[in-house]
C-alpha positions in Angstrom: 17.2 -0.2 19.5 14.6 -0.5 17.0 16.0 -1.8 13.9 14.6 -2.3 10.4 13.2 -6.1 10.6 10.9 -5.3 14.0 7.2 -5.1 13.5 5.1 -1.8 13.8 3.7 -4.1 16.4 7.5 -4.5 18.5 7.7 -0.6 17.5 5.1 0.0 19.0 5.8 -1.2 22.5 9.0 0.0 22.6 8.8 3.6 21.9 5.5 5.0 22.8 6.0 7.8 21.5 6.3 5.6 18.4 2.3 6.3 17.3 2.9 9.6 17.7 6.8 9.7 15.1 5.1 7.0 12.6 1.8 8.7 12.3 4.1 12.2 12.1 5.2 10.8 8.7 2.3 9.9 6.7 2.1 6.3 8.4 -2.0 6.6 9.5 -2.9 3.4 9.3 -1.1 1.8 12.4 -4.5 0.1 14.2 -5.2 -1.9 10.8 -3.9 -5.7 11.7 -1.2 -6.3 8.8 0.5 -3.1 10.0 1.4 -4.6 12.8 3.2 -7.5 11.3 4.6 -5.7 8.9 8.5 -4.5 9.8 9.2 -1.0 9.2 11.4 -1.7 6.6 8.0 -2.9 4.8 6.2 -0.2 5.8 8.5 2.4 5.1 8.4 1.2 1.2 5.3 0.9 0.7 4.4 4.5 1.6 8.0 5.8 0.3 10.4 7.4 3.2 13.3 7.5 4.4 13.7 3.7 5.9 17.4 6.2 7.3 15.7 9.2 8.9 12.0 7.3 10.1 14.6 5.2 12.9 17.1 7.6 13.5 13.3 9.5 15.1 12.2 6.7 16.6 16.2 5.6 18.3 15.9 9.7 19.0 18.4 10.9 16.7 
């Protein structure tokens, strides 16, 4: 299960659909070296996204 503390890099490994899901939320910079080190929580703050909504989508809820 993906949590707010997983890094974007970890999430991309855990969920094969994560790139498509995250880009759907407007996170287009997934290949950026710094983004792979950010936690999902940090990325959501930066992009102005609702963390729970993104988590639910990534976890298939």
